[in-house]
C-alpha positions as CSV (number, residue, x, y, z in Angstrom):
1,M,11.9,-20.0,8.9
2,A,12.9,-21.9,5.7
3,S,15.9,-20.2,3.7
4,Y,14.2,-18.9,0.0
5,T,15.9,-17.7,-2.9
6,P,13.6,-16.6,-5.4
7,S,13.6,-17.6,-9.4
8,S,14.0,-15.1,-12.1
9,T,10.3,-15.4,-12.2
10,S,9.7,-14.8,-8.5
11,S,12.3,-11.6,-8.3
12,S,10.9,-9.7,-11.9
13,R,7.2,-10.2,-9.8
14,V,8.8,-8.6,-6.7
15,E,10.6,-5.7,-8.8
16,S,6.6,-5.1,-10.3
17,F,5.3,-5.4,-6.4
18,R,7.9,-2.6,-5.6
19,E,7.3,-0.3,-8.6
20,A,3.4,-0.3,-8.0
21,L,3.5,0.4,-4.0
22,A,6.2,3.0,-5.5
23,T,4.1,5.0,-8.0
24,R,0.3,4.0,-7.1
25,V,-2.4,2.8,-4.0
26,V,-2.2,-0.5,-4.2
27,V,-4.8,-2.8,-2.2
28,A,-4.2,-6.1,-1.3
29,D,-7.3,-8.2,0.7
30,G,-6.5,-10.8,3.0
31,A,-7.7,-12.6,6.3
32,M,-5.5,-9.7,8.7
33,G,-8.0,-10.1,11.4
34,T,-7.7,-13.6,11.5
35,M,-3.9,-14.2,11.2
36,L,-3.7,-10.9,13.8
37,Q,-6.4,-13.2,16.4
38,A,-4.1,-15.9,15.8
39,Q,-1.2,-14.4,17.5
40,D,-3.1,-15.0,20.7
41,P,-3.3,-11.0,22.0
42,T,-4.7,-10.2,25.3
43,M,-7.0,-8.1,26.5
44,E,-4.4,-5.4,27.6
45,D,-2.7,-5.8,24.3
46,F,-6.0,-4.2,23.1
47,E,-6.2,-1.9,26.4
48,Q,-9.6,-3.7,27.0
49,L,-10.9,-2.7,23.9
50,E,-11.6,-6.5,23.0
51,G,-11.2,-7.2,19.1
52,C,-9.5,-3.7,18.4
53,N,-7.5,-5.1,16.0
54,E,-6.2,-1.3,14.9
55,I,-5.0,-0.8,18.6
56,L,-2.1,-3.2,18.0
57,N,-0.3,-1.5,15.4
58,I,0.6,1.1,18.6
59,T,0.7,-2.0,21.6
60,R,1.8,-5.0,19.6
61,P,4.0,-3.7,16.4
62,D,5.7,-6.5,16.6
63,I,2.6,-9.3,15.4
64,V,1.2,-6.5,12.9
65,R,4.8,-6.6,11.5
66,S,5.1,-10.7,11.6
67,V,1.4,-10.6,10.1
68,H,2.4,-8.6,7.0
69,E,6.4,-10.8,6.9
70,E,4.0,-13.4,6.4
71,Y,2.3,-11.8,3.4
72,F,5.0,-10.7,1.5
73,A,6.9,-14.2,2.0
74,V,3.6,-15.2,-0.2
């Protein structure tokens, strides 16, 4: 991944976002399921529960983490 240096505006947005996360419930909507599926999890990853993305939190936290990292990068 390319190196990224945030601008002062970007830094203040990050700080505002962190403050929001620390002080209230923050709801973000996006294509989480689509991004998880794009990681091509196997039926074993789903513990034979096809399409049960929630189980990936246990069986493939690396996939879930990578999606969150992509959202934070944006």
